[in-house]
C-alpha positions as CSV (number, residue, x, y, z in Angstrom):
1,M,-3.9,12.5,20.6
2,N,-5.8,12.5,23.8
3,A,-8.1,9.8,25.0
4,F,-11.3,11.0,23.3
5,D,-9.4,11.3,20.1
6,T,-8.0,7.7,20.6
7,G,-11.4,6.4,21.3
8,R,-12.9,8.1,18.0
9,A,-10.1,6.7,16.1
10,C,-10.8,3.2,17.3
11,A,-14.3,3.5,16.5
12,L,-13.6,4.6,13.0
13,A,-11.2,1.6,12.7
14,V,-13.9,-0.8,13.9
15,T,-16.3,0.7,11.3
16,G,-13.8,0.6,8.6
17,G,-13.0,-2.9,9.1
18,R,-16.4,-4.0,9.1
19,E,-17.2,-2.1,5.9
20,L,-14.1,-3.6,4.3
21,A,-15.4,-7.1,5.3
22,R,-18.8,-6.5,3.7
23,H,-17.4,-5.1,0.6
24,A,-14.9,-7.8,0.2
25,A,-17.8,-10.3,0.5
26,R,-19.1,-9.0,-2.8
27,F,-15.9,-10.2,-4.7
28,G,-16.0,-13.8,-3.3
29,E,-12.9,-15.7,-4.3
30,L,-10.8,-12.5,-4.5
31,F,-10.5,-12.5,-0.6
32,P,-10.2,-16.1,0.6
33,A,-10.8,-16.4,4.3
34,A,-7.6,-18.1,5.1
35,A,-5.7,-15.1,4.2
36,F,-8.2,-12.3,4.6
37,D,-9.6,-12.7,8.1
38,A,-11.4,-10.2,10.4
39,G,-8.1,-9.1,11.8
40,L,-6.7,-8.1,8.4
41,Y,-9.8,-5.9,8.0
42,T,-9.6,-4.3,11.5
43,S,-5.8,-3.8,11.0
44,L,-6.3,-1.9,7.7
45,G,-9.1,0.1,9.5
46,L,-6.6,0.9,12.2
47,A,-3.8,2.2,10.0
48,S,-6.1,4.3,8.1
49,A,-8.1,5.8,11.1
50,F,-5.0,6.7,13.2
51,G,-3.2,8.0,10.1
52,S,-5.9,10.6,9.3
53,P,-7.7,11.2,12.6
54,W,-9.5,14.1,11.2
55,A,-11.4,12.1,8.6
56,T,-14.9,10.7,8.8
57,A,-15.8,7.0,8.1
58,G,-16.9,8.0,4.7
59,E,-13.5,9.7,3.9
60,L,-11.7,6.7,5.0
61,R,-13.5,4.4,2.6
62,A,-11.4,4.9,-0.3
63,I,-8.0,4.4,1.5
64,N,-9.3,1.3,3.2
65,R,-10.3,-0.1,-0.3
66,A,-7.2,1.0,-1.9
67,S,-5.1,-0.9,0.8
68,L,-7.2,-4.0,0.3
69,L,-6.7,-3.9,-3.5
70,V,-2.9,-3.8,-2.7
71,F,-3.2,-7.0,-0.7
72,A,-5.2,-8.7,-3.3
73,A,-3.0,-8.0,-6.2
74,D,0.0,-9.0,-4.1
75,R,-1.6,-12.3,-3.3
76,L,-2.7,-13.1,-6.8
77,I,0.7,-12.1,-8.5
78,D,3.0,-13.8,-5.7
79,H,1.0,-16.9,-4.8
80,E,-1.5,-17.4,-7.7
81,A,0.2,-16.4,-10.9
82,G,2.1,-19.4,-12.3
83,T,3.3,-17.9,-15.7
84,R,4.2,-14.5,-17.0
85,E,1.0,-14.5,-19.1
86,D,-1.0,-14.9,-16.0
87,V,0.7,-11.8,-14.4
88,A,0.3,-9.8,-17.5
89,A,-3.4,-10.8,-17.7
90,L,-4.1,-9.7,-14.1
91,V,-2.3,-6.3,-14.6
92,A,-4.2,-5.7,-17.8
93,D,-7.4,-6.5,-16.2
94,C,-7.0,-4.2,-13.2
95,L,-6.2,-1.3,-15.6
96,S,-9.1,-2.0,-17.9
97,D,-12.2,0.0,-18.4
98,A,-14.1,-3.2,-18.8
99,P,-12.5,-5.8,-16.6
100,G,-13.5,-9.5,-16.7
101,G,-12.1,-10.8,-13.3
102,P,-12.8,-9.8,-9.8
103,A,-9.5,-7.9,-9.3
104,G,-10.3,-5.9,-12.2
105,A,-13.8,-5.2,-11.1
106,F,-12.6,-4.2,-7.6
107,A,-10.3,-1.6,-8.9
108,A,-13.0,-0.2,-11.3
109,D,-15.3,0.0,-8.5
110,L,-12.5,1.9,-6.4
111,R,-12.1,4.2,-9.5
112,A,-15.6,4.9,-9.7
113,M,-16.1,6.0,-6.2
114,L,-13.2,8.5,-6.5
115,D,-15.5,10.5,-8.7
116,T,-12.6,12.9,-9.7
117,T,-11.6,15.0,-12.3
118,P,-10.3,13.5,-15.8
119,D,-6.9,14.6,-15.0
120,L,-6.8,13.4,-11.4
121,G,-8.4,10.2,-12.8
122,S,-5.6,9.7,-15.2
123,T,-3.0,10.3,-12.4
124,W,-4.7,7.7,-10.2
125,H,-4.7,5.2,-13.0
126,D,-1.1,5.8,-13.7
127,Q,-0.2,5.3,-10.0
128,L,-2.1,2.0,-10.1
129,G,-0.2,1.0,-13.2
130,R,3.2,2.0,-11.5
131,M,2.2,-0.4,-8.6
132,L,1.1,-3.3,-10.7
133,T,4.2,-3.0,-13.1
134,A,6.4,-3.1,-9.9
135,M,4.6,-6.2,-8.7
136,A,5.0,-7.8,-11.9
137,R,8.7,-6.7,-12.1
138,E,9.3,-8.4,-8.7
139,W,7.6,-11.5,-9.9
140,E,10.1,-11.6,-12.8
141,W,13.2,-11.1,-10.5
142,S,11.9,-13.9,-8.1
143,R,12.2,-16.3,-11.0
144,A,15.4,-15.0,-12.7
145,D,18.8,-16.3,-12.7
146,R,20.4,-13.2,-11.5
147,P,18.7,-11.0,-8.7
148,P,18.4,-7.3,-8.8
149,A,20.9,-5.0,-7.1
150,V,19.8,-3.6,-3.8
151,E,19.4,-0.1,-5.2
152,E,17.3,-1.6,-8.2
153,Y,15.2,-3.4,-5.6
154,L,14.5,-0.3,-3.8
155,A,13.7,1.8,-6.8
156,N,11.0,-0.7,-7.3
157,A,9.3,-0.1,-3.9
158,G,6.3,0.8,-5.6
159,S,5.4,-2.9,-5.5
160,C,4.4,-2.3,-1.7
161,G,1.7,0.1,-2.9
162,A,2.0,2.7,-0.2
163,Y,2.1,5.8,-2.5
164,F,-0.9,4.4,-4.4
165,V,-2.7,4.0,-1.3
166,A,-1.6,7.7,-0.3
167,V,-2.7,9.2,-3.6
168,S,-6.0,7.4,-3.5
169,H,-6.6,8.8,-0.1
170,W,-5.6,12.3,-0.9
171,I,-7.8,12.3,-4.0
172,A,-10.8,11.1,-2.1
173,T,-10.6,13.5,0.5
174,G,-9.6,16.7,-1.6
175,Q,-6.1,16.8,-0.3
176,V,-4.8,16.8,-3.8
177,T,-6.6,18.7,-6.5
178,S,-4.3,18.4,-9.4
179,P,-1.7,16.1,-11.0
180,A,0.9,18.7,-10.1
181,A,0.2,18.3,-6.5
182,V,0.7,14.6,-6.7
183,E,4.1,15.1,-8.2
184,L,5.0,17.6,-5.6
185,L,4.4,15.0,-2.9
186,R,6.0,12.2,-4.7
187,P,9.6,12.5,-3.7
188,A,8.5,12.3,0.0
189,G,5.8,9.9,-0.6
190,E,8.4,7.5,-2.4
191,A,11.0,8.0,0.2
192,V,8.6,6.7,2.7
193,Q,7.7,3.9,0.4
194,R,11.2,2.7,0.2
195,Y,11.5,2.9,4.1
196,L,8.2,0.8,4.3
197,R,9.5,-1.7,1.7
198,L,12.5,-2.6,4.0
199,L,10.4,-2.3,7.1
200,N,8.1,-5.0,5.6
201,D,11.0,-7.1,4.7
202,L,12.4,-6.9,8.2
203,A,9.2,-8.0,9.8
204,T,8.1,-10.8,7.3
205,H,11.2,-12.2,5.8
206,H,10.9,-15.5,7.5
207,R,7.2,-15.9,6.0
208,E,8.5,-14.7,2.6
209,K,11.4,-17.2,2.7
210,A,9.0,-20.1,2.9
211,Y,7.0,-18.7,-0.3
212,G,10.2,-18.1,-2.0
213,D,9.3,-14.3,-2.2
214,L,12.0,-11.7,-3.0
215,N,13.2,-9.4,-0.3
216,A,16.2,-7.5,1.1
217,F,17.6,-10.7,2.8
218,T,17.3,-12.9,-0.2
219,L,19.5,-10.2,-2.0
220,G,22.2,-10.8,0.6
221,L,21.8,-7.9,3.0
222,T,22.2,-8.8,6.9
223,R,20.0,-7.5,9.4
224,D,22.2,-4.6,10.3
225,E,22.4,-3.5,6.9
226,V,18.9,-3.4,6.4
227,T,18.2,-1.5,9.7
228,G,21.2,0.9,8.6
229,R,19.4,1.4,5.3
230,M,16.0,2.1,7.1
231,A,17.6,4.8,9.2
232,E,19.1,6.6,6.3
233,L,15.7,6.3,4.5
234,A,13.8,7.8,7.5
235,R,16.0,10.7,7.7
236,E,15.6,11.2,3.9
237,A,11.9,11.1,4.2
238,R,11.5,13.4,7.1
239,T,13.6,15.9,5.4
240,L,11.5,15.9,2.3
241,I,8.3,15.9,4.3
242,E,9.3,18.9,6.3
243,P,8.9,21.7,3.5
244,L,5.5,20.3,2.7
245,R,3.8,21.0,6.1
246,D,2.8,24.6,5.3
247,G,1.2,23.9,2.0
248,H,0.1,20.4,2.5
249,P,-0.3,20.0,6.3
250,R,-2.5,16.8,6.2
251,P,-0.6,14.8,3.6
252,A,2.7,15.7,5.5
253,A,1.3,14.5,8.7
254,Y,0.0,11.2,7.0
255,L,3.4,10.5,5.7
256,T,5.0,11.1,9.0
257,W,2.5,8.9,10.6
258,Q,3.3,6.2,8.1
259,L,6.9,6.2,9.3
260,D,6.1,5.9,12.9
261,Y,3.0,3.9,13.2
262,S,4.3,1.2,10.8
263,A,7.5,0.8,12.7
264,G,5.3,0.3,15.9
265,F,2.9,-2.3,14.2
266,Y,5.5,-4.3,12.4
267,G,7.4,-4.5,15.5
268,L,4.7,-6.9,17.0
269,S,2.5,-8.1,14.1
270,D,1.8,-8.3,10.4
271,F,-1.5,-7.9,8.3
272,W,-1.9,-11.3,6.8
273,A,-3.7,-13.9,8.6
274,T,-1.3,-16.5,7.8
275,T,1.4,-15.2,10.2
């Protein structure tokens, strides 16, 4: 990426961040300023703009909004839901065709803007459900007498929403045109997602410890064990990505970028305003 392309990506990021802030304002209490500051919106805009430098501002709108939905759902489940019934109600509302709450309304608005085929719409809805179910499962684990095994925890990495965001982006930009394409990309996408789960844990475990959130360290892993598993997962992901480059060059490039950009970003910062 040369200086011109870098400047263009930065401009797209600023545009995306501003658009996100305006869109979030429509949903009021879903995005409290104490957690969702200007830095968070701009950070999401940067991640999407540099991850797909070929895209236009309009083509980045879905990925930005999908990312913001992940953060909203994560905050509500981790820090607002007091009971199992609260979690179930939020999940049901987000998946409903006629939502009653702001999170469900935000999800419905995103689904409507994708304007896709019924089959791909069902695939998107299924991926949203997978993410929310994983978040709910993590909520249960954080309150259980016995924590999950490490492999069980990693298998639930959909709670971080990375593949949901990717699928939303690829549908919106025409990079996938059938449910079969989403499934073809899934092994690589979920390998990247497992890596990002541990990367996030590594970068934010001090904050999550204060909140009582579940992470790799609360499961008993040491820093060396976490970084060792991350290295294994990064190698696995790159191996799975490579055969995709001919038939799906942009999704393959996006997944590779997620590995490298996220490592650089989390090495210095975090998305949340509270850190």
